[in-house]
C-alpha positions as CSV (number, residue, x, y, z in Angstrom):
1,M,-21.5,30.3,-9.9
2,A,-19.6,31.0,-7.1
3,T,-16.2,29.8,-5.7
4,Q,-15.3,27.3,-3.1
5,T,-12.2,27.3,-1.5
6,I,-10.5,24.1,0.0
7,K,-8.0,24.1,2.9
8,M,-5.4,21.2,3.8
9,P,-7.4,19.4,6.1
10,D,-6.8,18.5,10.2
11,I,-5.3,14.3,9.2
12,G,-4.7,14.2,13.2
13,E,-1.9,13.3,15.5
14,G,-0.9,16.0,16.3
15,I,0.4,16.6,12.1
16,A,1.1,20.5,11.5
17,E,2.5,19.9,7.9
18,V,2.7,17.7,5.0
19,E,4.1,17.7,1.8
20,L,2.1,17.7,-1.4
21,V,3.4,14.8,-3.8
22,A,0.8,14.7,-6.1
23,W,-1.7,16.4,-7.9
24,H,-4.7,14.4,-9.9
25,V,-6.2,17.2,-11.0
26,K,-5.4,20.5,-13.0
27,V,-7.2,23.8,-13.6
28,G,-10.0,23.4,-15.7
29,D,-11.4,19.8,-15.3
30,V,-14.5,18.9,-13.5
31,V,-14.5,17.0,-10.4
32,A,-17.5,15.3,-8.6
33,E,-17.4,15.2,-4.7
34,D,-15.4,12.7,-2.8
35,Q,-12.9,12.5,-5.9
36,I,-9.2,12.5,-4.6
37,L,-7.6,15.8,-5.8
38,A,-3.8,15.0,-4.2
39,D,-1.5,13.0,-2.4
40,V,0.0,14.1,0.6
41,M,2.8,12.4,2.6
42,T,3.0,12.7,6.1
43,D,6.5,11.7,8.6
44,K,4.5,8.0,7.8
45,A,2.2,7.4,5.2
46,T,0.7,9.5,2.2
47,V,-2.6,9.9,2.5
48,E,-5.5,10.9,-0.2
49,I,-7.4,13.9,-0.1
50,P,-10.9,14.1,-1.4
51,S,-12.8,17.1,-2.5
52,S,-15.6,18.2,-0.5
53,V,-18.1,19.3,-3.2
54,A,-18.6,19.3,-7.5
55,G,-17.4,21.5,-9.8
56,T,-14.4,23.0,-12.2
57,V,-11.3,23.6,-10.8
58,M,-10.1,27.1,-10.6
59,A,-6.7,27.1,-9.4
60,L,-4.3,24.9,-7.7
61,N,-2.8,26.8,-4.7
62,A,0.5,24.7,-4.1
63,S,3.0,22.8,-5.8
64,V,4.5,19.4,-6.1
65,G,7.3,18.8,-3.3
66,Q,5.8,22.1,-1.5
67,V,5.4,21.6,2.6
68,V,1.8,22.7,3.4
69,A,0.6,23.5,6.8
70,V,-2.9,22.3,8.0
71,G,-5.3,24.9,7.3
72,T,-3.8,26.3,3.9
73,E,-5.5,27.0,1.1
74,I,-4.4,24.4,-1.5
75,I,-7.2,24.4,-3.8
76,Q,-10.3,26.2,-5.8
77,I,-13.5,24.9,-6.9
78,E,-16.2,26.7,-8.8
79,V,-19.3,25.5,-7.8
80,Q,-22.5,25.6,-9.3
81,G,-25.8,27.6,-7.1
82,V,-23.4,27.6,-3.9
83,G,-22.6,30.3,-2.1
84,Q,-19.2,31.3,-1.8
85,G,-16.9,29.8,0.9
86,T,-13.7,27.7,2.6
87,S,-13.8,24.4,3.7
88,D,-11.4,21.7,5.0
89,A,-11.3,18.7,2.7
90,A,-13.7,15.7,3.7
91,P,-12.7,14.9,7.4
92,A,-13.4,11.1,6.3
93,M,-9.8,10.6,4.7
94,A,-8.9,7.7,2.5
95,Q,-7.0,5.0,4.4
96,A,-3.4,6.1,4.2
97,A,-1.8,4.5,1.1
98,A,1.7,4.3,-0.5
99,V,3.4,4.9,3.0
100,A,6.3,6.3,3.4
101,P,9.6,5.4,5.9
102,A,9.7,7.1,8.4
103,P,11.5,4.1,10.8
104,V,13.6,4.1,7.7
105,S,17.1,3.8,8.4
106,T,19.1,1.1,6.8
107,P,20.4,2.1,3.5
108,A,18.0,0.9,0.2
109,T,21.1,-2.2,-0.4
110,L,19.3,-3.5,2.6
111,A,15.8,-4.9,3.2
112,V,13.4,-7.6,4.5
113,P,13.0,-10.0,1.1
114,A,9.5,-10.1,-0.6
115,A,6.9,-12.8,0.3
116,A,8.7,-15.5,2.0
117,Q,11.2,-13.1,3.4
118,T,14.2,-15.0,1.3
119,S,14.6,-12.8,-2.0
120,S,12.8,-10.0,-3.9
121,L,13.6,-6.8,-5.7
122,P,12.2,-3.9,-7.1
123,G,10.5,-4.3,-10.6
124,K,12.8,-4.8,-13.4
125,P,13.8,-1.0,-14.7
126,P,12.9,-0.1,-17.8
127,A,15.2,-0.6,-20.7
128,V,15.3,3.2,-22.1
129,P,13.6,5.2,-19.0
130,A,12.3,8.7,-20.6
131,P,12.7,12.2,-18.6
132,A,9.5,12.9,-16.8
133,Q,9.5,16.1,-15.3
134,R,5.7,15.9,-13.6
135,P,3.1,12.9,-12.8
136,P,1.2,12.0,-16.0
137,A,-1.6,14.1,-17.3
138,L,-5.2,12.2,-15.4
139,A,-8.6,12.4,-16.7
140,S,-10.9,14.3,-15.4
141,G,-14.4,13.2,-13.5
142,N,-15.5,10.0,-13.7
143,D,-13.1,9.3,-16.5
144,R,-9.7,9.2,-14.1
145,P,-8.0,6.1,-14.1
146,I,-8.4,3.9,-10.8
147,A,-4.8,3.4,-9.7
148,A,-3.4,3.1,-5.9
149,P,-0.5,6.3,-5.2
150,A,1.7,3.4,-5.5
151,V,0.9,2.9,-8.8
152,R,0.9,6.4,-10.2
153,R,3.8,7.2,-8.9
154,R,5.4,4.1,-10.5
155,A,4.1,5.4,-14.1
156,W,5.2,9.1,-13.4
157,E,9.1,7.1,-13.2
158,L,8.2,5.1,-16.3
159,G,6.8,8.0,-18.1
160,I,3.6,6.3,-18.5
161,E,0.1,8.1,-19.1
162,L,-2.1,6.4,-17.3
163,S,-5.0,7.4,-19.3
164,S,-3.6,4.9,-21.6
165,I,-3.7,2.0,-20.1
166,K,-6.6,-0.8,-19.6
167,G,-6.8,-1.7,-16.0
168,T,-6.7,-5.7,-15.5
169,G,-7.6,-5.1,-11.2
170,Q,-11.2,-4.8,-9.9
171,A,-13.4,-2.1,-11.9
172,G,-10.8,-1.7,-14.1
173,R,-8.3,-0.6,-11.2
174,I,-4.5,0.1,-12.6
175,T,-2.1,-2.2,-11.0
176,H,1.3,-2.6,-11.2
177,D,1.6,-5.4,-13.6
178,D,-0.4,-3.6,-15.6
179,L,2.2,-0.8,-15.9
180,E,5.1,-3.6,-16.2
181,A,3.6,-5.0,-19.4
182,Q,3.1,-1.4,-20.7
183,A,6.3,-0.8,-21.0
184,E,7.8,-4.0,-22.1
185,R,5.0,-3.2,-25.2
186,G,7.2,0.5,-25.8
187,G,5.0,2.9,-23.7
188,H,7.6,4.2,-22.2
189,A,9.9,5.2,-24.8
190,P,11.1,8.2,-26.1
191,A,10.4,9.7,-29.7
192,G,12.7,9.6,-32.5
193,T,14.6,5.8,-34.0
194,G,17.7,5.4,-35.8
195,A,20.7,7.3,-35.3
196,D,18.8,10.8,-33.9
197,Q,17.2,8.8,-31.1
198,R,20.7,7.3,-30.5
199,Y,22.7,10.7,-30.3
200,A,19.5,12.4,-28.4
201,M,20.1,9.5,-25.9
202,R,23.7,10.5,-25.5
203,D,22.9,13.5,-24.1
204,A,19.6,13.3,-22.4
205,E,19.6,14.1,-18.7
206,Q,16.8,13.6,-16.5
207,V,16.8,15.7,-13.6
208,I,14.3,14.3,-10.2
209,P,13.2,15.9,-7.3
210,V,13.8,14.4,-4.4
211,I,10.1,14.6,-2.7
212,G,7.8,12.5,-1.1
213,L,8.8,9.0,-0.4
214,R,12.3,9.6,-1.7
215,R,12.6,12.6,0.1
216,K,11.8,10.9,4.1
217,I,14.2,8.5,3.3
218,A,17.0,10.9,3.0
219,Q,16.2,13.2,6.3
220,K,15.7,10.0,7.7
221,M,19.1,9.0,6.5
222,Q,20.7,12.1,7.0
223,E,19.2,12.6,10.8
224,A,21.1,9.0,11.7
225,K,23.9,9.1,10.5
226,R,24.6,13.1,11.8
227,R,22.9,12.3,15.6
228,I,23.7,8.9,16.0
229,P,28.0,7.6,16.5
230,H,27.7,4.3,14.4
231,F,30.2,1.4,14.7
232,S,29.6,-2.0,13.4
233,Y,30.6,-5.7,14.6
234,V,30.6,-8.5,11.8
235,E,31.0,-11.8,13.1
236,E,30.4,-15.0,10.6
237,V,28.4,-17.9,11.8
238,D,27.9,-22.1,10.6
239,V,24.4,-22.2,10.1
240,T,24.8,-25.6,8.7
241,E,22.6,-27.3,11.7
242,L,19.8,-24.5,11.4
243,E,19.8,-25.1,7.9
244,A,19.3,-28.9,8.7
245,L,16.5,-28.0,11.2
246,R,15.0,-25.3,8.9
247,A,14.6,-28.1,6.2
248,R,13.1,-31.0,8.4
249,L,10.2,-28.4,10.0
250,N,9.6,-27.5,6.4
251,T,9.2,-31.0,5.0
252,Q,7.4,-32.3,8.3
253,Y,5.0,-29.1,8.6
254,G,5.4,-26.7,5.4
255,K,2.3,-27.9,3.8
256,Q,-0.2,-27.2,7.4
257,R,2.0,-24.5,8.9
258,G,3.7,-22.4,6.5
259,R,7.3,-23.0,5.3
260,L,10.3,-21.3,7.6
261,T,13.2,-19.2,6.2
262,M,15.9,-18.0,8.2
263,L,14.4,-15.0,9.6
264,P,12.3,-16.1,12.0
265,F,15.2,-18.3,13.6
266,L,17.0,-15.0,14.0
267,M,14.3,-13.5,15.3
268,R,14.1,-16.0,17.8
269,A,17.3,-15.7,18.5
270,V,17.0,-11.5,18.9
271,V,14.4,-11.7,21.6
272,L,16.4,-14.0,23.5
273,A,19.6,-12.3,23.3
274,V,18.1,-8.8,24.6
275,R,17.3,-10.6,27.9
276,E,20.9,-10.9,28.8
277,F,21.7,-6.8,27.1
278,P,18.7,-5.2,27.3
279,Q,20.6,-1.9,26.5
280,I,20.6,-2.9,23.1
281,N,16.2,-3.1,23.0
282,A,16.2,-0.1,23.6
283,R,15.7,3.6,22.1
284,Y,17.5,7.3,22.9
285,D,16.1,10.5,23.2
286,D,19.6,12.6,22.7
287,E,17.7,15.9,23.1
288,A,16.2,14.7,26.8
289,A,19.4,12.7,27.3
290,V,17.1,9.9,28.2
291,V,17.3,5.9,26.9
292,T,14.0,4.0,27.6
293,R,14.6,-0.1,27.7
294,Y,11.7,-1.8,26.7
295,Q,10.6,-6.0,28.5
296,A,8.1,-6.7,25.2
297,V,10.3,-6.6,21.6
298,H,9.0,-4.5,18.6
299,L,10.7,-6.0,15.7
300,G,11.5,-3.5,12.8
301,L,11.8,-5.2,9.5
302,A,13.5,-3.4,6.5
303,T,11.6,-3.8,3.5
304,Q,12.1,-3.0,0.1
305,T,9.3,-1.3,-1.7
306,E,8.8,-0.4,-5.2
307,G,8.8,3.5,-3.6
308,G,12.2,3.1,-1.4
309,L,12.4,1.0,1.9
310,M,10.1,1.1,5.1
311,V,10.2,-0.4,8.3
312,P,6.9,-2.6,9.2
313,V,6.8,-3.3,13.0
314,L,5.8,-6.8,14.3
315,R,4.8,-6.2,17.9
316,H,5.6,-8.3,20.7
317,A,8.2,-11.1,18.9
318,E,8.5,-12.2,22.7
319,T,5.1,-14.0,22.0
320,L,5.3,-15.7,18.7
321,D,6.4,-19.4,17.6
322,L,8.6,-19.8,14.6
323,W,5.8,-20.1,11.8
324,A,3.5,-17.3,13.6
325,S,6.8,-15.1,13.6
326,A,6.9,-16.0,9.7
327,A,3.4,-15.0,8.8
328,E,3.5,-11.8,10.8
329,V,6.5,-11.1,8.4
330,L,5.1,-12.1,5.4
331,R,1.3,-9.7,6.2
332,L,3.5,-6.7,7.1
333,A,5.4,-7.3,4.2
334,Q,2.4,-7.6,1.7
335,A,0.9,-4.7,3.2
336,A,4.0,-2.1,2.8
337,R,4.4,-3.2,-0.6
338,S,0.6,-3.0,-1.6
339,G,1.2,0.2,0.1
340,K,-1.9,-1.1,2.6
341,A,0.3,-0.3,6.2
342,T,-1.1,2.0,8.6
343,R,1.0,4.7,10.5
344,E,0.6,2.1,13.4
345,A,2.5,-0.2,11.7
346,L,5.2,2.0,10.7
347,S,6.5,3.3,14.2
348,G,7.5,1.7,17.8
349,S,10.2,-0.7,16.5
350,T,12.6,-1.1,19.9
351,I,15.3,-2.9,17.3
352,T,15.6,-3.6,13.5
353,I,16.7,-6.7,11.3
354,T,17.6,-6.1,7.7
355,S,18.3,-8.9,4.8
356,L,18.7,-8.9,1.2
357,G,19.2,-12.8,1.5
358,A,21.4,-13.7,-1.3
359,L,21.9,-10.6,-2.5
360,G,23.2,-9.5,1.1
361,G,26.8,-9.9,0.0
362,I,29.9,-10.5,2.6
363,V,29.7,-7.5,4.8
364,S,27.6,-4.8,5.2
365,T,27.7,-1.7,7.5
366,P,23.5,-1.2,7.9
367,V,22.5,2.3,9.4
368,I,20.7,2.3,12.7
369,N,16.8,3.1,12.4
370,H,16.9,6.5,14.5
371,P,16.3,6.9,17.7
372,E,16.8,2.9,18.4
373,V,20.4,2.0,19.3
374,A,21.0,-1.4,17.4
375,I,20.4,-3.0,14.2
376,V,21.0,-6.6,13.3
377,G,21.6,-7.3,9.8
378,T,22.2,-10.4,7.6
379,N,24.7,-11.5,4.8
380,R,24.5,-13.8,2.2
381,M,24.5,-17.8,2.8
382,V,27.5,-19.5,0.7
383,E,28.4,-23.3,1.5
384,R,32.1,-23.2,1.6
385,P,35.1,-25.3,3.0
386,M,35.6,-25.3,7.1
387,I,37.8,-27.2,9.1
388,R,36.3,-29.1,11.9
389,N,38.1,-31.8,14.3
390,G,41.3,-31.5,11.7
391,A,39.3,-32.7,8.4
392,V,38.2,-29.8,5.9
393,V,34.0,-30.3,5.3
394,A,31.4,-28.2,3.6
395,R,29.6,-25.7,6.0
396,Q,26.6,-23.3,5.4
397,M,28.3,-20.0,6.5
398,M,26.4,-17.0,6.8
399,N,28.0,-13.4,8.1
400,L,25.9,-11.2,10.6
401,S,26.9,-7.2,10.0
402,S,25.3,-5.0,13.0
403,S,25.5,-2.0,13.9
404,F,25.1,-0.1,17.3
405,D,25.1,3.5,18.8
406,H,28.1,4.0,20.7
407,R,26.9,6.4,23.4
408,V,24.1,4.0,24.5
409,V,26.4,0.6,23.5
410,D,29.9,0.0,24.6
411,G,31.9,-2.3,22.1
412,M,32.7,-5.0,24.6
413,H,28.6,-5.4,25.4
414,A,28.0,-5.3,21.5
415,A,30.4,-8.1,20.9
416,E,29.1,-10.2,23.4
417,F,25.1,-9.8,21.8
418,V,27.1,-10.4,18.8
419,Q,28.3,-13.5,20.0
420,L,25.3,-14.8,21.9
421,L,23.0,-14.5,18.9
422,R,26.1,-16.3,17.2
423,G,25.4,-19.6,19.9
424,Y,21.7,-19.2,19.2
425,L,22.0,-19.9,15.5
426,E,25.0,-22.4,15.5
427,C,22.9,-24.4,18.1
428,P,19.5,-24.1,17.4
429,A,18.4,-26.2,19.8
430,T,19.4,-24.0,22.5
431,L,16.3,-21.3,20.4
432,F,14.0,-23.6,22.8
433,V,15.2,-23.2,26.3
434,E,13.9,-21.2,28.0
């Protein structure tokens, strides 16, 4: 018998420390080589840490929520027939899963909707959430339930033991649908019935550690609000003609090229407008007092996922037509929600768009995605009476709510920028005039 100590491996890209967000083993568990031991979170993604040896877990040297430096000893495993030593975890890390939104800086109530970028909400919460102080225990060895980190996190929130679920995914993988089905069957309900349960629930409290993805969101939001002097500008836009064009294009080309939402048109308008206002397609390094303006337009797309808000980046939006933009938005949103977005896909944006479609409200004050200097938000589209040529007519109206960094963008320039966006959207033919 000998003890092998595994250190926190070097994940690369200059990362010096990570946050431990979940253990998938406990003391006494028998683990196989390459079995996932823990999830750690960098500034942009959650990474799975595999075991480099097979044996029995003797000690866990870090707790969930703890920030651990690269090279720190994190776990001790008793191995038969191997001399005592210390090693880094296997260098071949599993691909980053359940990504965390370091570029996130728009409120969680503002996000690019699901698949067709029009309307999507996080999964329906359980009717009776149960307090959960730690992730559900997982079986050891080959019996460990197969599930992505995002699914494990959701199970923790619901108070569901993954070992009690039979996965319907490939190779028995547990999916989000499996969790929701278990919750609907009452798998998350607290013990007790009748009046006793009702009285217990009346005084129940749930202590939720702010760790992992939620901690990253909190830190990013706090940093953006602390460092950036925001100001917001709201303007209403008549999108009647744009909606007519969109409907016509979908009727004519929808089956062959895919259906269009409002978002690709807004993206096109932003691409054109920043040519006139290059100081808005920029990033500000306030420590070095340097503003960097970009010719390329790398659009951040605020996207709501089950784990929280993240901002995948659509690169070189200026090179894409409407349908290519729509396809990229769909691909990026699906990657973010499935936990497959990479670190590269979540960084490098130069200006961000945020929307909640039908839930966008009348006015919002989106938070700038630091270190960018502007964010463009859309609000709910509604049909309401407007006066045109002396007559009351029904028009499709939508507000744009945008925020700017007042250190870099003057109020007049911000207003002119939004008015230019309005002009493109109200006369959509101009979107295609170079």
